[in-house]
SEVO-92415 format. One record per atom (N, C-alpha, C): residue in one letter; x, y, z. Coordinates in steps of 0.2 Angstrom, whole numbers, padded with zeros to 4 digits, always signed. Each point is the difference from the previous one (the first is absolute). Layout:
% SEVO-92415
aXYZ ...
This chain:
% SEVO-92415
m+0481+0531+0554 m+0005-0002+0005 m+0004+0006+0002 k+0002+0000+0006 k+0005+0006+0002 k+0007-0001-0003 s+0003+0005+0000 s+0007+0000-0003 s+0005+0004+0004 f+0006-0001-0001 f+0006+0003+0003 f+0001+0007-0004 e+0002+0005+0003 e+0002+0006-0003 e+0006+0003+0003 l+0004+0003-0004 l+0007+0003+0003 l-0002+0005+0005 v+0004+0000+0006 v-0001+0005+0005 v+0007+0003+0001 c+0005-0003-0002 c+0007+0003+0001 c+0005-0003-0004 q+0003+0005-0005 q+0005-0003-0004 q+0006+0001+0004 a+0002-0006+0003 a+0006+0000+0005 a+0006-0001-0004 e-0001-0002-0006 e+0006-0002-0005 e+0005-0005+0004 c-0003-0005+0002 c+0004-0005+0004 c+0003-0005-0006 r+0006-0002+0001 r+0003-0005-0004 r-0004-0007+0002 l+0000-0001+0006 l-0004-0006+0003 l-0003+0001+0006 g-0006+0003-0001 g-0005+0002+0006 g-0002-0007+0004 e+0000+0001+0006 e-0002-0006+0004 e-0002+0002+0007 s-0002-0005+0004 s-0001+0000+0007 s-0005+0005+0003 p-0006+0002-0003 p-0004+0005+0002 p-0003-0002+0007 v-0001+0005+0004 v-0003-0002+0007 v-0003+0007+0002 w-0006+0000+0002 w-0004+0006+0003 w+0002+0001+0007 c+0002+0007+0001 c+0001+0002+0007 c-0005+0004+0002 p-0005-0002+0004 p-0006+0003+0002 p+0002+0007+0005 d+0005+0000+0003 d+0002+0005+0005 d+0002+0006-0005 r+0003-0001-0005 r+0002+0006-0005 r-0005+0001-0006 k-0004-0005-0001 k-0005+0000-0005 k+0004+0000-0007 e+0005-0004+0000 e+0005-0001-0006 e+0001-0007-0002 l+0002-0001-0006 l+0002-0006-0003 l+0007+0000+0000 l+0003-0005+0003 l+0007-0001+0000 l+0002-0005-0005 f+0005+0001-0004 f+0002-0006-0005 f+0007+0002-0002 v+0003-0005-0003 v+0007+0001-0002 v+0001-0001-0008 d+0006+0002-0002 d+0003-0001-0007 d+0006-0004+0001 i-0001-0007-0001 i+0006-0005+0002 i+0006+0002-0003 t+0001+0001-0007 t+0006+0001-0003 t+0001+0008-0001 g-0005+0004+0001 g+0001+0007+0000 g+0003+0002+0007 r+0000-0005+0005 r+0002+0002+0007 r-0003+0006+0003 a-0006-0001+0001 a-0004+0006+0003 a-0006-0003+0004 v-0001+0004+0005 v-0006-0001+0004 v-0005+0006-0001 h-0006-0002-0002 h-0005+0006-0002 h-0006+0000+0005 r-0003+0006+0001 r-0006+0001+0004 r-0004+0004-0004 f-0006-0003-0002 f-0005+0004-0004 f-0006+0002+0004 s-0002+0006+0000 s-0006+0003+0004 s-0006+0000-0005 p-0005-0004+0000 p-0006+0001-0004 p-0003+0007+0000 e+0000+0003+0006 e-0004+0006+0002 e+0004+0006-0004 t+0006+0000+0000 t+0004+0006-0003 t+0003-0002-0007 g+0000-0007-0002 g+0004-0002-0006 g+0007+0001+0000 v+0003+0001+0006 v+0007+0001+0001 v+0004-0006+0001 l+0005-0001-0004 l+0005-0006+0001 l+0006+0002+0003 t+0002-0003+0006 t+0006+0002+0004 t+0005-0006-0001 s+0006+0001-0001 s+0004-0006-0001 s+0007+0001+0004 c+0003-0006+0002 c+0006+0000+0003 c+0004-0005-0004 h+0007+0001+0000 h+0004-0004-0004 h+0003-0005+0005 v+0001-0007-0002 v+0004-0005+0004 v+0006-0002-0004 d+0005-0003+0003 d+0006-0001-0003 d+0001-0007-0003 e-0005-0004-0001 e+0000-0006-0003 e-0007-0002-0002 d-0001-0006-0004 d-0007-0002-0002 d-0004-0002+0006 i-0006+0002+0000 i-0005-0001+0005 i-0006-0003-0002 g-0001-0006+0002 g-0006-0004-0003 g-0006+0000+0004 f+0000+0002+0007 f-0005+0000+0004 f+0000+0006+0005 i-0005+0002+0003 i+0000+0005+0005 i-0007+0000+0004 a+0000+0001+0006 a-0006+0000+0004 a+0001+0005+0006 p-0005+0003+0003 p+0001+0004+0006 p+0001-0004+0006 t+0003+0003+0005 t+0001-0004+0006 t-0005+0004+0006 r-0001-0004+0005 r-0004+0003+0005 r+0003+0006+0003 a+0006+0002+0000 a+0003+0006+0003 a+0001+0005-0006 g-0003+0000-0006 g+0000+0005-0005 g+0006+0000-0004 r+0004-0006+0000 r+0005-0001-0004 r-0002-0004-0006 y+0005-0003-0004 y-0001-0005-0005 y+0004-0006+0001 v-0003-0006-0002 v+0005-0006-0001 v+0000-0001-0008 a+0006-0001-0002 a+0001-0001-0008 a+0004-0006-0001 g-0002-0003-0006 g+0005-0005-0003 g+0004+0003-0005 l+0006+0001+0001 l+0005+0002-0004 l+0004-0006-0003 r+0005+0002-0005 r+0004-0005-0003 r+0004-0003+0005 s+0003+0004+0005 s+0005-0003+0005 s-0003-0003+0006 g-0007+0001+0001 g-0003-0003+0006 g-0006+0004+0002 i-0003-0002+0005 i-0006+0003+0003 i+0002+0005+0005 w-0002+0006-0002 w+0002+0006+0004 w-0006+0004+0004 l+0002+0003+0005 l-0005+0005+0003 l+0003+0006-0002 l-0005+0004-0003 l+0001+0007-0002 l-0004+0005+0004 d+0003+0006+0000 d-0003+0006+0003 d-0006+0003-0005 e-0003+0005+0002 e-0006+0002-0004 e+0003+0004-0007 h+0006+0001+0000 h+0003+0003-0006 h+0004-0006-0004 a-0002-0006+0001 a+0003-0006-0003 a+0008-0001+0001 r+0002+0003+0005 r+0007-0001+0002 r+0001-0006+0004 k+0006-0004-0001 k+0001-0006+0004 k+0001+0001+0007 i-0003-0004+0004 i+0001+0000+0008 i+0003-0006+0002 k-0002-0006-0002 k+0003-0006+0002 k-0002-0006-0005 c+0005-0004-0001 c-0002-0006-0004 c-0002-0006+0004 l-0006-0002-0001 l-0004-0005+0004 l+0002-0007-0003 a+0002-0001-0006 a+0002-0007-0003 a+0004+0001-0006 l+0005-0003-0001 l+0004+0000-0007 l-0004-0004-0005 n+0002+0002-0006 n-0002-0004-0006 n+0002-0007+0001 p-0004-0005-0001 p+0002-0007+0001 p+0004-0003-0005 g+0001+0003-0006 g+0003-0002-0006 g+0006+0005-0002 d+0001-0001-0007 d+0005+0004-0003 d-0003+0006-0002 e+0002+0006+0002 e-0003+0006-0001 e+0000+0002-0008 r+0004-0003-0003 r+0001+0002-0007 r-0006-0003-0004 t-0003-0005+0002 t-0005-0004-0004 t-0007-0001+0004 l+0000+0002+0007 l-0005-0001+0004 l-0002+0006+0004 r-0006+0002+0000 r-0002+0006+0005 r-0007-0001+0003 f-0001+0004+0005 f-0007-0001+0003 f-0005+0003-0005 n-0006-0003+0001 n-0006+0002-0005 n-0006+0001+0004 d-0005-0002-0002 d-0007+0001+0003 d+0000-0003+0007 g-0004+0004+0005 g-0001-0003+0006 g-0007+0003+0003 g-0001-0002+0007 g-0006+0002+0003 g+0001-0001+0007 v-0004+0004+0004 v+0000+0000+0008 v-0006-0004+0002 d+0001-0005+0004 d-0006-0004+0003 d-0004+0004+0005 p-0005-0003+0003 p-0004+0004+0005 p+0003+0002+0006 c+0005-0004+0002 c+0004+0001+0006 c+0006+0004-0001 g+0001+0003-0006 g+0006+0005-0001 g+0006-0004-0003 r+0000-0006-0002 r+0006-0003-0002 r+0000+0001-0008 l+0007+0000-0002 l+0001+0000-0007 l+0001-0006-0004 i-0004-0001-0005 i+0001-0006-0005 i+0003+0003-0006 i+0005-0002-0003 i+0003+0003-0006 i+0004-0005-0004 g-0001+0001-0007 g+0004-0005-0004 g+0005+0003-0004 t+0004-0004-0004 t+0005+0003-0004 t-0001-0002-0007 i+0004+0003-0005 i+0000-0001-0007 i+0006-0003-0002 d+0000-0005-0004 d+0006-0003-0003 d+0001+0003-0007 q+0005+0005+0000 q+0000+0004-0007 q+0004-0004-0005 t+0003-0006+0001 t+0002-0004-0005 t-0005-0003-0004 r-0006+0000+0003 r-0006-0002-0004 r-0001-0008-0001 h+0005-0004+0003 h+0000-0007-0001 h+0003-0004+0005 a+0003+0003+0005 a+0003-0004+0005 a-0004-0002+0006 d-0006+0002+0001 d-0005-0002+0005 d+0003+0002+0007 r+0003+0005+0001 r+0004+0002+0006 r-0005+0005+0004 a-0005+0002-0002 a-0005+0004+0004 a-0003-0003+0005 g-0003+0003+0005 g-0003-0003+0006 g-0005+0005+0003 l-0004-0003+0005 l-0005+0004+0004 l+0002-0001+0007 y+0000+0006+0004 y+0003+0000+0006 y-0004+0003+0005 l+0000-0002+0007 l-0002+0004+0005 l+0006+0004+0003 l-0001+0006+0002 l+0006+0004+0003 l-0001-0001+0008 g+0005-0004+0003 g+0000-0001+0007 g+0006+0004+0003 v+0000+0001+0007 v+0005+0004+0003 v+0007-0004-0001 d+0000-0006-0001 d+0006-0004-0001 d+0002-0001-0007 g-0004+0003-0005 g+0002+0000-0007 g-0006-0003-0004 l+0001-0002-0006 l-0006-0002-0004 l-0002-0007+0001 i-0006-0002+0000 i-0003-0006+0000 i-0003-0002-0006 e+0002-0005-0003 e-0002-0002-0007 e-0006-0004+0000 y-0005+0003-0004 y-0007-0003-0001 y+0001-0004-0007 a+0003+0002-0005 a+0000-0003-0006 a+0007+0001-0004 a+0002-0005-0003 a+0006+0001-0004 a-0001-0002-0007 g+0005+0001-0005 g-0001-0003-0007 g-0005+0005-0004 l-0001+0006+0002 l-0004+0004-0004 l+0004+0004-0005 l-0003+0003-0005 l+0003+0005-0004 l-0001+0007+0002 t-0006+0002+0001 t-0002+0007+0002 t-0005-0001+0005 s+0001+0001+0006 s-0005+0000+0005 s-0004+0007+0000 n-0007-0001+0000 n-0004+0006-0001 n-0007-0001+0004 g-0004+0004-0001 g-0007-0001+0002 g-0002-0001+0007 v+0005+0002+0005 v-0002-0001+0007 v-0006+0004+0002 a-0005-0004+0003 a-0006+0003+0003 a-0003-0005+0005 f-0004+0003+0004 f-0003-0004+0005 f-0008+0000+0000 a-0003-0006+0001 a-0008+0000+0001 a-0002+0005+0005 p-0006+0002+0000 p-0002+0005+0005 p+0001-0003+0008 d-0001-0006+0001 d+0001-0003+0007 d+0008-0001+0001 g+0004+0001-0005 g+0007-0001+0001 g+0003-0007+0000 r-0005-0005-0002 r+0002-0007+0001 r+0001-0003-0007 t+0000+0004-0005 t+0003-0003-0006 t+0005+0005-0003 l+0006-0002-0002 l+0005+0003-0003 l+0000-0001-0008 y+0000+0005-0004 y+0000-0001-0007 y+0007+0002-0002 h+0003-0003-0005 h+0006+0003-0004 h+0001-0004-0006 s+0003+0003-0005 s+0001-0002-0007 s+0007-0001-0002 d+0001-0004-0005 d+0006+0000-0004 d-0001+0002-0007 t+0002+0006-0001 t-0003+0004-0006 t+0002-0004-0007 p+0007-0002-0001 p+0001-0003-0006 p-0003-0007-0001 r-0002-0003+0005 r-0004-0006-0001 r-0007+0000+0000 f-0003+0007+0000 f-0007+0001-0001 f-0004-0003+0005 v+0002-0001+0006 v-0004-0003+0006 v+0000+0004+0006 i-0006+0000+0003 i-0001+0003+0007 i-0002-0006+0005 y+0004+0000+0005 y-0001-0005+0005 y-0004+0003+0006 r-0002-0004+0005 r-0003+0002+0006 r+0002-0005+0005 r+0001+0002+0006 r+0002-0004+0006 r-0004+0002+0006 e-0001-0005+0004 e-0003+0001+0007 e+0005+0004+0004 y-0002+0005+0004 y+0004+0004+0003 y-0002+0001+0007 w+0005+0001+0005 w-0002+0001+0007 w+0003+0006+0002 p-0004+0006+0000 p+0003+0006+0002 p+0003+0001+0007 e-0003-0004+0005 e+0003+0000+0006 e+0007-0002+0001 s+0002-0005-0005 s+0007-0002+0001 s+0004+0002-0006 g-0003+0001-0006 g+0004+0001-0006 g+0001-0006-0004 a-0003-0006+0002 a+0001-0006-0003 a-0004+0000-0006 a+0002-0004-0006 a-0004-0001-0006 a+0000-0007-0002 g-0005-0002-0003 g-0001-0007-0002 g+0003-0001-0007 a-0002-0006-0002 a+0003-0002-0007 a-0004+0004-0005 a+0003+0001-0006 a-0003+0004-0006 a-0005-0004-0004 s-0005+0003-0002 s-0005-0004-0005 s-0001+0006-0005 i-0002-0003-0006 i-0001+0005-0006 i-0007+0003+0001 f+0000+0007+0000 f-0006+0004+0000 f-0002+0001-0007 v+0004+0003-0004 v-0001+0001-0007 v+0006-0002-0004 q-0002-0003-0006 q+0006-0002-0005 q-0003+0004-0006 l+0004+0005-0002 l-0002+0003-0007 l+0003-0004-0006 d-0003+0001-0005 d+0001-0004-0006 d+0002+0004-0006 p+0006+0002+0000 p+0002+0005-0005 p+0001-0003-0007 d+0000+0004-0005 d+0001-0002-0007 d+0005+0005-0004 a+0001-0001-0006 a+0005+0004-0003 a-0001+0007+0000 r-0007+0002-0001 r-0002+0007+0000 r-0001+0003+0007 d-0002-0004+0005 d-0001+0003+0006 d+0004-0003+0005 r+0006+0004+0003 r+0004-0003+0004 r-0001+0003+0007 a-0006+0002+0002 a-0002+0004+0006 a+0002-0005+0006 r+0003+0002+0005 r+0002-0004+0005 r-0001+0004+0007 p-0001-0004+0005 p-0002+0003+0007 p+0005+0004+0003 d-0001+0006+0002 d+0005+0004+0003 d-0003+0002+0007 g+0000+0006+0002 g-0002+0002+0007 g-0007-0001+0001 a-0003+0000+0006 a-0007-0001+0001 a-0002+0003+0007 a-0007+0000+0001 a-0003+0003+0006 a-0006-0004+0001 v-0003+0000+0006 v-0006-0004+0001 v-0005+0005+0003 d-0006+0000-0002 d-0006+0004+0002 d-0003-0003+0007 s-0005+0004+0002 s-0003-0002+0007 s-0004-0006-0001 a-0002-0002-0006 a-0004-0006-0002 a+0004-0006-0001 g+0007+0001+0000 g+0005-0006-0001 g+0002-0001-0007 n-0002+0005-0004 n+0001-0001-0008 n+0008+0002-0001 y+0003-0003-0004 y+0007+0001-0001 y+0001+0004-0007 w+0003+0006+0001 w+0001+0004-0006 w+0007+0000-0002 c+0001-0002-0007 c+0007-0001-0002 c+0002+0003-0006 a+0005+0004+0000 a+0002+0003-0006 a+0004-0005-0005 l-0002+0001-0006 l+0003-0005-0005 l+0005+0003-0004 y+0007-0001+0001 y+0005+0003-0003 y+0000-0002-0007 e+0001+0006-0004 e+0000-0001-0008 e-0007-0002-0002 g-0005+0001+0004 g-0007-0002-0001 g-0005+0005-0001 s+0002+0006+0002 s-0005+0006-0001 s-0006-0001+0004 r+0000-0003+0006 r-0006-0001+0003 r+0001-0003+0008 v-0005+0001+0004 v+0000-0002+0006 v-0006-0006+0001 h+0002-0005+0003 h-0005-0006+0001 h-0003+0000+0007 q-0006-0001+0000 q-0003-0001+0007 q-0003-0007+0001 y+0003-0004+0005 y-0002-0007+0001 y-0003+0000+0007 d-0005-0005+0000 d-0004-0001+0006 d+0005-0004+0004 p-0002-0001+0007 p+0004-0004+0004 p+0001-0008-0002 a-0004-0002-0005 a+0001-0007-0002 a+0004+0000-0007 g+0003+0006-0002 g+0004+0000-0005 g-0004+0001-0007 r-0006+0001+0000 r-0004+0002-0006 r+0001+0007-0002 l+0001+0001-0007 l+0001+0007-0003 l-0007+0003+0000 l+0000+0006+0004 l-0007+0003+0000 l+0000+0006-0005 e+0006+0003-0002 e+0000+0005-0004 e+0007+0002-0002 a+0001+0003-0006 a+0006+0002-0003 a-0001+0007-0002 y+0004+0005+0004 y-0001+0007-0001 y+0006+0003-0004 p-0001+0002-0006 p+0005+0003-0004 p+0004+0006+0003 v+0007+0000-0001 v+0004+0005+0002 v+0003+0004-0006 p+0000+0006-0001 p+0002+0003-0006 p+0008+0001+0000 a+0003-0005+0002 a+0007-0001+0000 a+0002-0008-0001 r+0005-0001-0004 r+0001-0008-0001 r+0003-0003+0006 i+0003+0003+0005 i+0004-0003+0005 i-0003+0003+0007 p-0006-0002+0002 p-0002+0001+0007 p+0004-0005+0005 t+0002+0003+0006 t+0004-0004+0004 t-0003-0002+0007 m-0004+0004+0003 m-0003-0001+0006 m-0006+0004+0002 p-0005-0002+0002 p-0006+0004+0003 p+0001+0001+0007 a-0004+0005+0002 a-0001+0002+0008 a-0006+0003+0001 f-0004-0001+0005 f-0006+0004+0001 f+0002+0006+0004 g-0003+0005-0001 g+0001+0007+0003 g-0006+0004+0001 g+0001+0006+0002 g-0005+0005+0001 g-0003-0001+0007 t-0004+0005+0002 t-0002-0001+0007 t-0005-0005+0002 d-0003-0003-0006 d-0005-0005+0001 d+0003-0007-0003 l+0006+0000-0002 l+0004-0005-0003 l-0004-0003-0006 k-0003+0004-0004 k-0004-0002-0006 k+0003+0003-0006 t+0006+0002+0000 t+0004+0002-0006 t+0005-0005-0001 l+0000-0003-0006 l+0006-0005-0001 l+0005+0003-0004 y+0006+0001+0002 y+0006+0003-0003 y+0004-0006-0003 v+0003+0001-0006 v+0005-0004-0003 v+0006+0003-0002 t+0006-0002+0002 t+0006+0002-0003 t+0002-0003-0007 t+0004+0003-0004 t+0002-0003-0006 t+0007+0001-0002 a+0003-0003-0004 a+0007+0000-0003 a+0000+0004-0006 s+0006+0003-0002 s+0000+0004-0006 s+0000-0006-0006 d-0002+0003-0006 d+0000-0005-0005 d+0001+0004-0007 a+0005-0003-0004 a+0002+0003-0006 a-0006+0000-0005 t-0005-0004+0001 t-0005-0001-0005 t-0006+0005+0001 g+0000+0003+0006 g-0006+0004+0002 g+0000+0003+0007 p-0006+0002+0002 p+0000+0003+0007 p+0003-0005+0005 g+0003+0003+0005 g+0002-0004+0006 g+0004+0005+0005 g+0001-0003+0006 g+0004+0004+0005 g-0005+0004+0004 g-0006+0001-0001 g-0005+0004+0003 g-0004-0004+0006 l-0003+0004+0004 l-0005-0003+0005 l-0007+0001-0002 y-0004-0006+0000 y-0007+0000-0003 y-0004-0001+0006 a-0007+0002+0000 a-0005-0002+0005 a-0006-0001-0003 m-0004-0004+0004 m-0007-0002-0002 m-0004-0001+0006 g-0006+0003+0000 g-0005-0001+0006 g-0003-0007+0000 v-0001-0003+0006 v-0002-0007+0000 v-0006+0000+0005 e-0004-0005+0000 e-0006+0000+0005 e+0002-0003+0006 t+0005-0005+0000 t+0001-0004+0007 t+0007+0003+0002 a+0000+0003+0006 a+0006+0003+0003 a+0005-0005+0001 g+0006+0003+0000 g+0006-0004+0002 g+0001-0001+0007 m+0006-0004+0002 m+0002-0001+0006 m+0005+0005+0003 p+0000+0003+0006 p+0005+0004+0002 p+0006-0004+0000 r+0006+0003-0002 r+0006-0003+0000 r+0004+0001+0007 p+0001-0006+0004 p+0004+0001+0006 p+0007+0003-0001 a+0002+0004+0005 a+0007+0003+0000 a+0005-0005+0003 f+0006+0000-0002 f+0005-0004+0003 f+0002+0002+0007 d+0001-0005+0004 d+0002+0001+0007 d+0008-0001+0000 e+0003+0006+0001 e+0007+0000+0000 e+0003-0001+0007 e-0004+0000+0005 e+0002+0000+0007 e+0005-0006+0002 p-0002-0006-0003 p+0005-0005+0002 p+0007+0000-0003 f+0001+0005-0005 f+0006+0000-0003 f+0004+0006+0002 l-0002+0004+0005 l+0003+0005+0002 l+0003-0001+0008 p+0005+0003+0002 p+0003+0000+0006 p-0005+0002+0006 
């Protein structure tokens, strides 16, 4: 079995949101509570970092070479140095207990993004589409919205509710950004010793869903029917999100969180046989004058 190896000791408190940037040949990712945006070059091994002034749960490149990011205060357009340009939508809840979390860009350049309820019990998190007039709610009553990814044809939207150990899927219409009702794709069955739960995810070109299992030291690969194909060990207890990268999209990267019990906070990578899907860039044009 192939295995993940450490490629960059980024020393993240809570590494997340990796995305391959083919124009730069770099992996972009964030440290949520460390309040940093990182760019890692596999060719040189160099890690470049920019500071942000609040927690940052999500980031993605835009078509114009900027970034769109989910910060605690709202969804922001950032410049290439991660400096704020414009707020595209405010946090829909109380900033003290709710922040933006995992997200993804659909094939037409729209942003789908979720929130996390940091009270851990109030069910106040949700999943949203970012529209020019504000947020459009897809799902409410979540605890931690995660795992946003799309099938290769763009017509299935996946997302998870991490503390409930469940991954959902919905029919999706990329032409309009409309989404259908949720059905259960995968329901994990934890026990007292294994509390691994679904965090960030990516889909490969064959339609398989790859999901990092938070506090599970592994990444699961599911086929389009939700059957577990393989579990790949990660040498860190808290993997958070995978992303396909490299010029052929056959390197699977995974971010991790720091862990008092062992390794964590680094960036890991593993070669795979099936290439990933190119990640669409966010279309910021409708939001600018």
